[in-house]
MIKE-420678 format. One record per atom (N, C-alpha, C, O): residue in three letters; x, y, z. Coordinates in steps of 0.001 Angstrom, whole numbers, plus 500000, padded with zeros to 6 digits. Layout:
% MIKE-420678
ALAXYZ/...
END
This chain:
% MIKE-420678
MET687028153232662712/MET685694153090663306/MET685748152250664576/MET685092152559665572/PHE686543151181664523/PHE686649150302665699/PHE687170151078666900/PHE686712150877668025/LYS688148151984666652/LYS688724152766667749/LYS687654153649668387/LYS687586153753669611/LYS686813154291667557/LYS685764155156668079/LYS684755154366668904/LYS684334154808669973/VAL684371153196668401/VAL683431152342669122/VAL684029151911670455/VAL683371151987671493/PHE685276151460670419/PHE685942150985671636/PHE686052152100672672/PHE685717151914673842/LEU686532153276672217/LEU686692154395673147/LEU685340154862673698/LEU685227155205674875/SER684320154871672838/SER682993155310673286/SER682436154374674343/SER681848154823675327/VAL682619153070674146/VAL682170152089675140/VAL682876152336676466/VAL682240152346677520/ILE684181152533676414/ILE684966152764677622/ILE684500154038678334/ILE684357154052679557/ILE684264155110677560/ILE683836156385678142/ILE682496156231678850/ILE682334156703679975/TRP681529155571678200/TRP680213155396678816/TRP680276154498680043/TRP679584154747681031/VAL681095153461679990/VAL681230152558681135/VAL681856153302682313/VAL681397153178683449/ILE682907154075682035/ILE683567154830683101/ILE682622155881683675/ILE682526156036684892/GLY681922156604682796/GLY680994157633683254/GLY679885157061684115/GLY679524157638685141/THR679340155917683693/THR678274155262684454/THR678796154775685802/THR678137154938686829/THR679980154178685788/THR680583153678687027/THR680838154818688012/THR680560154690689205/LEU681368155930687507/LEU681630157090688368/LEU680344157650688957/LEU680319158083690109/THR679271157639688161/THR677998158169688648/THR677391157264689715/THR676788157750690671/ILE677548155957689556/ILE677082155016690575/ILE677885155213691867/ILE677326155207692964/LEU679204155387691716/LEU680046155656692890/LEU679648156964693564/LEU679631157061694791/LEU679330157965692754/LEU678888159245693300/LEU677626159069694140/LEU677521159623695234/TYR676683158306693633/TYR675428158072694353/TYR675683157484695738/TYR675120157942696732/PHE676530156472695789/PHE676802155836697086/PHE677644156739697984/PHE677483156719699204/ALA678542157531697391/ALA679321158487698191/ALA678408159536698813/ALA678594159926699965/MET677422159991698047/MET676482160979698575/MET675613160376699669/MET675350161024700682/LEU675169159149699473/LEU674398158471700515/LEU675214158348701797/LEU674696158541702897/PHE676477158028701643/PHE677357157863702799/PHE677487159166703581/PHE677484159159704812/THR677603160295702857/THR677742161581703562/THR676461161944704307/THR676514162566705367/VAL675308161556703754/VAL674040161839704431/VAL673974161091705762/VAL673500161626706764/VAL674456159844705758/VAL674478159039706983/VAL675519159593707963/VAL675282159659709169/LEU676667159985707421/LEU677777160435708264/LEU677538161827708838/LEU677991162136709940/PHE676815162678708076/PHE676566164053708518/PHE675056164323708529/PHE674556165080707697/PRO674337163707709463/PRO672870163817709464/PRO672353165227709744/PRO671203165533709432/PHE673192166092710333/PHE672745167442710668/PHE673071168457709561/PHE672834169655709718/ASP673608167968708459/ASP673911168823707314/ASP672636168981706483/ASP672475168323705455/LYS671736169851706930/LYS670415169989706313/LYS670475170503704884/LYS669609170177704072/MET671480171298704568/MET671627171824703209/MET672320170827702269/MET672436171065701067/ARG672772169715702839/ARG673458168669702074/ARG674697169212701350/ARG674960168855700202/ARG675439170065702025/ARG676665170614701446/ARG677718169530701227/ARG678418169529700215/LYS677821168610702185/LYS678811167533702055/LYS678477166628700878/LYS679361166205700133/ALA677195166338700721/ALA676773165491699599/ALA677057166202698278/ALA677569165596697337/HIS676720167492698217/HIS676952168271697000/HIS678442168295696646/HIS678799168209695472/ALA679300168410697643/ALA680744168500697403/ALA681299167245696738/ALA682355167298696109/GLN680602166117696868/GLN681053164895696201/GLN681017165046694680/GLN681742164364693957/CYS680162165948694214/CYS680047166151692762/CYS681282166806692170/CYS681478166765690955/PHE682123167415693011/PHE683317168080692500/PHE684322167051691961/PHE684823167200690846/TRP684618166006692752/TRP685554164991692250/TRP684933164218691086/TRP685628163820690152/TRP683626164014691155/TRP682933163309690073/TRP683086164070688749/TRP683432163474687730/ALA682831165377688764/ALA682921166182687544/ALA684351166203687005/ALA684571166051685804/ARG685324166394687905/ARG686725166406687451/ARG687105165078686817/ARG687847165043685835/SER686598163985687377/SER686920162656686849/SER686251162415685501/SER686886161920684569/VAL684961162768685394/VAL684230162570684139/VAL684871163370683010/VAL685026162863681899/VAL685245164621683292/VAL685870165467682274/VAL687283164989681962/VAL687667164872680798/GLY688053164713683011/GLY689448164350682818/GLY689657163026682117/GLY690660162842681428/LEU688717162092682282/LEU688882160762681698/LEU688235160624680327/LEU688285159550679727/ASN687625161699679821/ASN687049161664678482/ASN688029162307677497/ASN688196163526677513/PRO688678161514676643/PRO689688162081675731/PRO689092162997674665/PRO689826163700673971/TYR687770162994674533/TYR687123163837673532/TYR686731165215674091/TYR686307166089673334/TRP686870165408675390/TRP686522166683676003/TRP687786167439676405/TRP688674166889677057/ASN687852168695676008/ASN688946169573676427/ASN688302170836677009/ASN687980171770676274/ILE688122170857678305/ILE687376171921678969/ILE688325172819679765/ILE689103172331680584/THR688258174120679525/THR689041175073680297/THR688114175835681250/THR686958176106680924/VAL688626176168682403/VAL687856176873683432/VAL688587178164683789/VAL689800178160683999/SER687845179266683856/SER688460180549684199/SER687480181390685016/SER686287181095685078/GLY688002182430685631/GLY687168183368686376/GLY686796182932687776/GLY685918183536688393/LEU687447181890688301/LEU687087181418689644/LEU687358182471690717/LEU686790182418691807/GLU688231183429690398/GLU688506184497691364/GLU687297185409691570/GLU687270186207692507/ASN686299185290690693/ASN685088186101690831/ASN684078185502691809/ASN683028186092692065/ILE684397184341692345/ILE683508183691693317/ILE683977184035694725/ILE685111183741695103/ASP683105184650695483/ASP683369184922696902/ASP682637183837697698/ASP681407183813697747/LYS683400182953698311/LYS682807181820699020/LYS681945182258700210/LYS681165181467700741/ASN682089183516700622/ASN681315184028701750/ASN680022184720701320/ASN679283185234702160/LYS679750184734700026/LYS678560185386699518/LYS677566184370698954/LYS677932183263698561/THR676321184777698928/THR675251183974698342/THR674825184632697036/THR674688185853696965/TYR674616183814695999/TYR674321184352694673/TYR673061183733694080/TYR672674182612694411/VAL672435184502693193/VAL671581183906692171/VAL672492183694690972/VAL672933184654690341/ILE672770182443690662/ILE673678182112689568/ILE672855181924688296/ILE671842181224688307/VAL673284182541687214/VAL672604182352685928/VAL673632181884684907/VAL674726182440684810/ALA673268180864684153/ALA674168180303683153/ALA673397180018681877/ALA672216179674681916/ASN674071180163680753/ASN673474179725679499/ASN673510178201679443/ASN674266177563680175/HIS672691177627678571/HIS672473176177678613/HIS672477175613677193/HIS671616175944676378/GLN673475174745676906/GLN673604174174675574/GLN673426172661675532/GLN673074172104674492/SER673668171996676656/SER673745170539676614/SER673561169958678007/SER673740170648679010/LEU673199168676678055/LEU673171167976679334/LEU674556167913679970/LEU674689167728681180/ALA675584168070679137/ALA676954168076679661/ALA677185169261680596/ALA678097169228681422/ASP676367170305680472/ASP676509171468681361/ASP676366171067682818/ASP676978171668683701/ILE675549170040683064/ILE675336169568684440/ILE676642169063685035/ILE676875169194686236/VAL677495168485684192/VAL678809168032684652/VAL679760169223684762/VAL680408169430685788/ILE679828169996683684/ILE680837171044683565/ILE680740172081684675/ILE681762172547685179/ILE679519172447685057/ILE679362173564685986/ILE679874173239687397/ILE680170174144688178/TYR679973171950687715/TYR680547171579689016/TYR682044171893689074/TYR682619171934690162/LEU682681172115687926/LEU684103172460687928/LEU684358173815688582/LEU685498174143688911/ALA683296174604688770/ALA683438175893689468/ALA683649175685690967/ALA684096176601691657/GLY683335174501691477/GLY683562174205692891/GLY682675174987693835/GLY683081175284694959/MET681457175331693398/MET680549176147694210/MET679467175306694863/MET679069174257694355/GLN679005175797696001/GLN677808175251696631/GLN676588175958696043/GLN676542177188696006/PHE675611175194695587/PHE674392175781695042/PHE673321174707694957/PHE673590173520695139/LYS672107175147694679/LYS671014174243694350/LYS670530174586692940/LYS670299175750692613/TRP670382173551692115/TRP669822173743690781/TRP668323173989690861/TRP667663173601691825/VAL667801174639689833/VAL666382174549689517/VAL666327173695688254/VAL666810174109687200/ALA665740172507688358/ALA665759171548687247/ALA664382170925687069/ALA663626170764688027/LYS664071170578685826/LYS662768169983685551/LYS662624168643686257/LYS663587167894686421/GLU661406168368686665/GLU661104167213687503/GLU661524165895686866/GLU661927164974687576/SER661440165784685547/SER661757164525684869/SER663209164104685082/SER663515162912685081/LEU664106165075685266/LEU665520164736685476/LEU665726163969686780/LEU666641163153686888/PHE664874164234687767/PHE665019163578689059/PHE664650162093688989/PHE664933161334689916/LYS664023161687687894/LYS663613160290687743/LYS664676159441687053/LYS664538158221686969/LEU665739160085686556/LEU666799159332685885/LEU667562158488686903/LEU667872158972687992/PRO667867157243686570/PRO668635156406687501/PRO669979157051687847/PRO670689157550686975/PHE670299157028689099/PHE671555157508689667/PHE671738159024689509/PHE671897159715690516/VAL671720159560688296/VAL671863161013688137/VAL670735161728688874/VAL670988162614689690/GLY669503161349688591/GLY668350161947689250/GLY668317161652690731/GLY667930162504691530/TRP668720160454691101/TRP668741160093692517/TRP669738160961693271/TRP669488161364694407/CYS670876161250692629/CYS671871162136693241/CYS671302163544693418/CYS671559164200694428/MET670536163999692440/MET669916165322692538/MET668932165377693701/MET668832166390694393/SER668214164291693907/SER667281164232695029/SER668017164254696365/SER667604164942697298/ILE669109163498696449/ILE669898163477697681/ILE670405164877698018/ILE670383165293699176/ALA670860165597696998/ALA671415166938697212/ALA670334167991697461/ALA670647169144697759/LYS669075167600697340/LYS667933168496697564/LYS667904169674696595/LYS667692170819696992/HIS668120169370695318/HIS667940170393694311/HIS666446170665694135/HIS665611169926694656/ILE666117171722693404/ILE664741172208693333/ILE664039171652692099/ILE664528171802690979/LYS662897171014692308/LYS662138170418691208/LYS661177171436690607/LYS660459172142691316/LEU661186171487689283/LEU660246172336688556/LEU659372171469687657/LEU659868170746686793/GLU658077171556687874/GLU657135170841687023/GLU656728171769685886/GLU656055172778686099/ARG657145171413684680/ARG656896172269683521/ARG655400172471683295/ARG654618171524683372/GLY655007173733683010/GLY653625174037682657/GLY652679174160683828/GLY651491174416683630/ALA653171173984685047/ALA652315174060686231/ALA652634175359686980/ALA653708175496687566/PHE651695176306686955/PHE651936177602687578/PHE652199177460689073/PHE653050178153689631/GLY651464176559689712/GLY651671176342691140/GLY653074175868691447/GLY653646176227692476/SER653641175052690543/SER655000174564690728/SER656007175694690611/SER656986175734691356/ILE655774176615689681/ILE656679177746689500/ILE656708178610690757/ILE657778179024691204/LYS655534178883691329/LYS655470179674692561/LYS656196178958693695/LYS656886179590694495/LYS656037177641693759/LYS656701176849694799/LYS658223176908694629/LYS658956177000695614/VAL658691176855693387/VAL660127176932693112/VAL660709178223693659/VAL661760178209694300/TYR660031179345693409/TYR660576180635693849/TYR660485180811695358/TYR661330181479695954/ARG659479180226695979/ARG659418180247697448/ARG660578179447698026/ARG661233179883698972/GLU660824178286697456/GLU661919177440697933/GLU663269178102697680/GLU664154178064698535/ALA663424178708696504/ALA664685179385696171/ALA664941180553697127/ALA666070180750697576/ALA663902181324697438/ALA664054182447698362/ALA664461181946699746/ALA665306182549700407/HIS663859180850700174/HIS664198180269701483/HIS665666179847701516/HIS666349180062702518/LEU666149179256700445/LEU667543178821700376/LEU668491180020700402/LEU669498180006701110/LEU668169181043699638/LEU669018182241699602/LEU669119182872700982/LEU670196183300701396/ARG668001182930701692/ARG668014183510703034/ARG668824182655704000/ARG669327183147705010/GLY668945181367703677/GLY669741180467704511/GLY671193180387704098/GLY671951179589704650/GLY671597181209703126/GLY672999181260702725/GLY673380180300701620/GLY674565180041701410/MET672398179766700906/MET672685178834699809/MET672373179489698471/MET671264179977698254/SER673351179498697579/SER673140180039696241/SER672192179144695446/SER672083177946695705/VAL671515179746694482/VAL670570179016693630/VAL670937179268692173/VAL671181180408691776/LEU670975178208691382/LEU671384178314689987/LEU670186178141689055/LEU669418177186689172/PHE670048179089688127/PHE668992179048687118/PHE669607178999685722/PHE670667179577685478/PHE668937178311684820/PHE669184178464683394/PHE668056179363682879/PHE666971178866682578/PRO668287180672682773/PRO667173181581682479/PRO666586181440681082/PRO665522181992680804/GLU667263180708680197/GLU666661180432678886/GLU665483179465679009/GLU664620179408678132/GLY665458178714680097/GLY664357177793680336/GLY664555176429679723/GLY663998175446680212/THR665338176344678662/THR665626175077678001/THR666934175242677248/THR667490176339677191/ARG667422174162676675/ARG668699174230675973/ARG668589175050674693/ARG667589174978673978/SER669635175834674414/SER669696176619673187/SER670696175981672237/SER671393175033672600/ASN670763176505671020/ASN671831176045670135/ASN673101176821670454/ASN673074177798671202/ALA674210176376669882/ALA675506176949670242/ALA675687178365669716/ALA676504179114670251/SER674949178750668687/SER675192180028668032/SER674422181186668649/SER674846182336668528/GLU673298180909669308/GLU672470182003669807/GLU671700181586671050/GLU671065180531671076/MET671763182425672081/MET671005182164673285/MET669538182506673077/MET669209183401672298/LYS668664181800673767/LYS667249182126673751/LYS666991183334674648/LYS667868183767675395/GLU665791183861674562/GLU665414184962675441/GLU665410184495676898/GLU665063183352677195/PHE665799185394677793/PHE665854185052679211/PHE664484185262679863/PHE663783186231679568/GLN664126184351680739/GLN662938184528681553/GLN663271185441682742/GLN664437185619683093/ASN662243186007683344/ASN662442187080684314/ASN662643186626685760/ASN663206187365686569/GLY662188185418686089/GLY662074185018687486/GLY663343185125688302/GLY663308185622689428/ALA664469184670687762/ALA665727184684688521/ALA666119186106688895/ALA666662186337689976/PHE665853187045688026/PHE666280188427688233/PHE665345189158689198/PHE665792189985689992/LYS664068188856689130/LYS663133189392690120/LYS663496188880691513/LYS663438189618692497/LEU663870187606691577/LEU664236187002692851/LEU665499187647693427/LEU665557187944694621/ALA666513187862692578/ALA667771188456693036/ALA667543189850693606/ALA668132190218694623/ILE666680190625692942/ILE666389191978693425/ILE665608191920694739/ILE665912192646695685/LYS664617191065694783/LYS663785190957695993/LYS664608190542697201/LYS664422191074698296/GLU665529189581697005/GLU666322189066698120/GLU667635189824698311/GLU668406189526699224/LYS667884190807697443/LYS669080191646697543/LYS670374190822697548/LYS671262191034698373/VAL670454189884696612/VAL671680189105696443/VAL672236189366695044/VAL671463189610694118/PRO673551189320694872/PRO674136189568693552/PRO673830188438692566/PRO673599187292692950/VAL673838188801691300/VAL673685187828690222/VAL675079187450689733/VAL675893188322689430/LEU675351186152689659/LEU676654185671689207/LEU676482184969687856/LEU675976183848687811/PRO676892185608686757/PRO676757184963685448/PRO677894183952685205/PRO679056184220685513/ILE677539182811684657/ILE678525181800684272/ILE678310181462682806/ILE677237181000682415/ALA679335181695682001/ALA679249181452680561/ALA679815180073680227/ALA680952179751680570/ILE679004179278679557/ILE679412177936679129/ILE679487177932677610/ILE678558178376676935/LYS680578177438677083/LYS680786177479675640/LYS681281176118675138/LYS682119175474675768/GLY680742175700673993/GLY681282174530673310/GLY680734173198673748/GLY681195172159673274/THR679744173195674656/THR679240171899675150/THR678068171359674323/THR677560170272674596/GLY677643172126673315/GLY676488171706672525/GLY676643170337671891/GLY675662169617671702/ASP677888169975671561/ASP678142168674670941/ASP678916167734671859/ASP679433166711671410/ALA678995168075673141/ALA679805167270674061/ALA679208165893674300/ALA679936164911674451/ILE677870165820674334/ILE677186164531674419/ILE676577164267673054/ILE675747165056672602/PRO676958163186672376/PRO676508162950671000/PRO674991162963670862/PRO674272162429671707/LYS674514163582669786/LYS673082163628669505/LYS672738162564668458/LYS673343162509667387/GLY671759161725668787/GLY671316160719667834/GLY672212159504667734/GLY671968158618666916/THR673250159452668559/THR674154158306668558/THR674826158234669923/THR674800159205670680/TRP675417157111670237/TRP676127157002671502/TRP677640157115671297/TRP678409157018672253/LEU678066157323670030/LEU679488157367669716/LEU680056158774669872/LEU679464159751669411/PHE681202158862670522/PHE681976160097670540/PHE682861160092669295/PHE683622159149669077/GLU682762161151668472/GLU683439161108667180/GLU684501162180666985/GLU685368162028666124/SER684458163245667750/SER685439164316667549/SER685739165006668867/SER684939164969669803/LYS686897165631668924/LYS687295166355670134/LYS686475167637670266/LYS686289168363669289/ILE685993167909671457/ILE685143169057671724/ILE685870170027672653/ILE686060169728673832/PRO686281171196672127/PRO686837172219673019/PRO685695172982673683/PRO684761173416673009/GLY685765173141674969/GLY684713173848675692/GLY685303174693676795/GLY686483174574677122/SER684473175548677369/SER684969176399678451/SER683848176761679407/SER682673176814679043/LEU684252177007680630/LEU683381177554681658/LEU684067178792682202/LEU685199178726682682/LYS683372179930682126/LYS683952181186682582/LYS683016181858683579/LYS681875182184683250/VAL683505182063684797/VAL682737182759685823/VAL682985184255685656/VAL684122184717685743/LEU681920185001685420/LEU682039186442685193/LEU681879187206686512/LEU681372186647687485/PRO682299188463686557/PRO682108189263687780/PRO680632189353688151/PRO679768189475687283/ALA680358189292689438/ALA678981189361689918/ALA678393190746689676/ALA679107191748689656/ILE677075190777689494/ILE676348192030689309/ILE675655192375690620/ILE674781191640691079/ASP676046193487691218/ASP675452193922692487/ASP674015194388692253/ASP673760195173691339/THR673094193919693056/THR671676194277692880/THR671165195243693948/THR669973195548693983/SER672041195722694807/SER671589196523695953/SER670903197826695541/SER670065198342696282/SER671248198360694370/SER670654199622693927/SER669449199420693014/SER668844200396692570/PHE669091198172692728/PHE667975197892691829/PHE666660197877692608/PHE666600197409693744/THR665624198393691982/THR664274198290692538/THR663534197161691831/THR664009196626690829/ALA662379196809692355/ALA661604195710691770/ALA661292195957690307/ALA661193195011689526/ALA661134197225689924/ALA660792197552688538/ALA661986197425687587/ALA661826197530686371/ASP663189197199688144/ASP664405197156687322/ASP664773195750686862/ASP665874195540686354/PHE663875194788687029/PHE664240193399686726/PHE664660193218685266/PHE665576192445684984/ALA664004193919684330/ALA664341193771682909/ALA665738194323682625/ALA666486193767681821/LYS666077195426683299/LYS667418195993683151/LYS668477194997683635/LYS669493194797682969/LEU668240194379684783/LEU669171193391685332/LEU669257192172684413/LEU670345191665684142/ARG668118191715683944/ARG668072190570683014/ARG668906190838681771/ARG669694189991681349/ASP668731192020681185/ASP669447192353679956/ASP670940192548680204/ASP671760192227679343/MET671297193073681376/MET672714193207681727/MET673373191842681784/MET674450191641681222/ALA672726190901682464/ALA673293189554682590/ALA673402188874681234/ALA674404188224680935/ARG672370189026680418/ARG672378188393679095/ARG673492188966678221/ARG674177188228677513/THR673666190288678275/THR674726190928677510/THR676100190439677938/THR676967190178677104/GLU676291190315679264/GLU677579189821679779/GLU677850188396679280/GLU678969188076678878/LEU676835187559679308/LEU677009186173678870/LEU677257186100677362/LEU678093185322676903/GLU676544186895676613/GLU676765186914675156/GLU678175187372674821/GLU678822186824673929/SER678644188379675541/SER680001188908675285/SER681086187880675611/SER682151187852674994/ALA680784187047676592/ALA681767186038677024/ALA681793184841676092/ALA682562183905676311/
END
């Protein structure tokens, strides 16, 4: 028990320290690159942060595959399944430029939320229809400017055994803006951050797999459900 307590304390201290360092590194890039309106340099700081957080946690064993399916010259609507807050760390291992769509409350978290604000991720106010419309206007503007946008189409975290139903917005947006949908399958992170305790108690095998993009050029506005179901099937299969 003492070993678990000791290791858990060390993991949380290291994770917190790395996140504080990330915040100041992102601030530094904003000062150093004031004309980087998309905050690409600030976002890129999250890559070393994620590798460090994952690599220094002895309870996490995360494998990454499918990176060859990412074309750095293309803009995507990225869709990923969502099991845990750890997904926010894990998905940076893909090394992609994107903007999250995340609930507004996350932006209020010390350092983590502040970093999200610096990177100019998209705030979603739950239950506010006006906020949802604003999110999609902002997402469309980003896509037209060459920045990918990442959605968790389940809308909230699911359990590890079954994904929730997908919402339609990301797929309607991809068709309207004629950008491919890039599915990313996340597995095994449901228990990566302890629930109901701060102790890490067991090794968690997890994976991030980037699947082949789905071309939307032949889809019409009425085909959003077909595209949604295709993406969901691909993620379930993975």
